[in-house]
C-alpha positions as CSV (number, residue, x, y, z in Angstrom):
1,I,0.0,0.0,0.0
2,A,1.4,3.4,-1.0
3,T,0.1,6.7,0.1
4,S,0.8,10.2,-1.2
5,D,-1.0,13.5,-1.6
6,D,-0.7,13.3,-5.4
7,M,-0.8,9.5,-6.0
8,C,-3.6,7.1,-6.2
9,I,-4.2,5.0,-3.1
10,C,-4.8,1.2,-3.6
11,A,-5.9,-1.3,-1.1
12,K,-7.3,-4.9,-1.2
13,K,-9.1,-7.0,1.3
14,P,-8.2,-8.2,3.9
15,L,-6.7,-5.0,5.2
16,D,-4.2,-4.9,8.0
17,T,-5.8,-2.7,10.5
18,N,-2.6,-1.9,12.4
19,G,-1.1,1.6,11.7
20,F,-2.3,5.1,10.9
21,E,-1.9,4.8,7.1
22,V,-4.2,1.7,6.8
23,A,-6.7,3.3,9.1
24,G,-6.7,6.4,6.8
25,I,-7.2,4.2,3.7
26,K,-10.1,2.3,5.4
27,G,-11.6,5.7,6.3
28,I,-11.5,6.7,2.6
29,L,-13.0,3.3,1.5
30,D,-15.8,3.8,4.0
31,L,-16.7,7.3,2.9
32,E,-20.2,7.9,1.4
33,F,-19.7,8.7,-2.2
34,G,-23.4,9.5,-3.0
35,S,-23.5,8.3,-6.6
36,F,-22.8,5.1,-8.3
37,C,-22.5,3.8,-11.9
38,R,-21.6,0.5,-13.5
39,V,-19.9,0.4,-16.9
40,S,-18.5,-2.2,-19.2
41,K,-14.8,-2.8,-18.4
42,S,-13.8,-3.5,-22.0
43,G,-15.9,-0.6,-23.3
44,L,-14.4,1.9,-20.9
45,L,-10.9,0.6,-21.5
46,S,-11.3,1.0,-25.3
47,L,-12.7,4.5,-24.9
48,L,-9.9,5.6,-22.6
49,E,-7.1,4.0,-24.8
50,R,-8.5,5.8,-27.9
51,L,-8.8,9.1,-26.0
52,A,-5.2,8.8,-24.6
53,L,-4.1,9.4,-28.2
54,F,-5.3,13.0,-27.9
55,V,-3.6,13.5,-24.5
56,G,0.0,14.4,-24.0
57,A,2.6,15.3,-21.4
58,Y,1.7,19.0,-21.8
59,D,-1.7,18.0,-20.4
60,D,-0.2,16.1,-17.5
61,S,-2.1,13.1,-19.1
62,A,-5.3,14.7,-17.8
63,I,-8.8,14.0,-19.2
64,N,-12.2,15.2,-18.2
65,L,-14.8,12.7,-16.9
66,H,-18.3,14.1,-16.8
67,F,-20.8,11.9,-15.0
68,T,-24.3,12.6,-16.3
69,E,-27.7,11.1,-15.6
70,N,-27.4,8.3,-18.2
71,A,-23.7,8.1,-19.3
72,L,-20.1,8.9,-18.6
73,E,-18.7,11.4,-21.0
74,V,-15.0,11.4,-21.5
75,S,-13.0,14.1,-23.2
76,S,-9.5,15.5,-23.7
77,L,-8.8,18.8,-22.0
78,S,-8.9,20.5,-25.4
79,S,-12.1,18.6,-26.3
80,S,-10.4,17.3,-29.5
81,G,-11.7,13.9,-28.5
82,I,-15.1,13.4,-26.9
83,E,-16.8,10.0,-26.3
84,S,-19.4,8.6,-23.9
85,I,-20.3,5.2,-22.5
86,E,-23.8,4.4,-21.2
87,Y,-24.2,3.1,-17.7
88,K,-25.3,-0.6,-17.4
89,E,-26.7,0.5,-14.0
90,A,-26.7,3.7,-11.9
91,K,-27.9,4.9,-8.6
92,D,-28.4,8.5,-7.6
93,A,-26.6,9.6,-10.8
94,V,-25.9,13.4,-10.7
95,D,-24.1,15.8,-13.0
96,M,-20.5,15.9,-12.0
97,P,-17.3,16.8,-14.0
98,V,-13.9,15.7,-12.7
99,K,-10.3,15.7,-14.1
100,I,-8.3,12.4,-13.9
101,N,-4.9,11.1,-15.1
102,V,-5.8,8.8,-18.0
103,N,-2.8,6.6,-17.7
104,R,-3.3,5.9,-14.0
105,L,-7.0,5.3,-14.7
106,I,-6.3,2.8,-17.5
107,A,-3.7,1.0,-15.3
108,Q,-6.3,0.7,-12.4
109,I,-9.1,-0.6,-14.7
110,K,-6.8,-3.2,-16.2
111,A,-6.3,-4.7,-12.8
112,Y,-10.0,-5.9,-12.7
113,T,-11.0,-9.4,-13.7
114,S,-14.7,-8.7,-13.9
115,D,-16.6,-7.7,-17.1
116,T,-17.8,-4.5,-15.4
117,V,-16.4,-1.7,-13.2
118,D,-18.4,0.0,-10.5
119,I,-17.5,3.7,-10.1
120,Y,-18.6,5.6,-7.0
121,Y,-18.4,9.4,-7.2
122,G,-19.7,12.4,-5.4
123,Q,-16.7,13.1,-3.2
124,K,-14.7,16.3,-3.6
125,K,-11.2,14.6,-4.0
126,F,-11.5,11.1,-5.4
127,L,-13.4,8.3,-7.1
128,K,-13.8,4.8,-5.8
129,L,-13.5,1.9,-8.3
130,S,-14.5,-1.7,-7.6
131,D,-15.3,-4.9,-9.3
132,G,-16.5,-6.7,-6.2
133,K,-13.1,-8.2,-5.5
134,L,-10.7,-5.3,-5.7
135,T,-11.4,-1.7,-4.6
136,Q,-9.2,1.2,-5.6
137,I,-9.2,4.9,-5.1
138,I,-8.0,7.5,-7.6
139,A,-7.6,11.1,-6.8
140,Y,-8.8,14.0,-9.0
141,M,-6.3,16.3,-10.6
142,L,-6.5,19.9,-9.7
């Protein structure tokens, strides 16, 4: 488990509950995120890998994720590439734009073995990703 203010935080079950850092991670995992959506893992990965072609180091590899009522819209910062993926399922979906590092997000999604990825959003600083076996946190970019 690695923690840093500007890096993603990853944890898997079972968690060792000894120590401040693990307690902090458990606290993040237990936060109420407010909104949830489930998307196809392969569909999201394909979309992100295509969009990554429009993103460069000058952008700090940042992309825009825009959660809407029915779909996740993904675009480059310059909006030269815009795509969306419909939710397979959603609960309390709200309109929320965030900025994420595309390369880190791709790496995290590739770690899942399930056909779908659950995305929990609504927090001010991070998203929670899960496939039911592995839960990961990724921080927004400022």
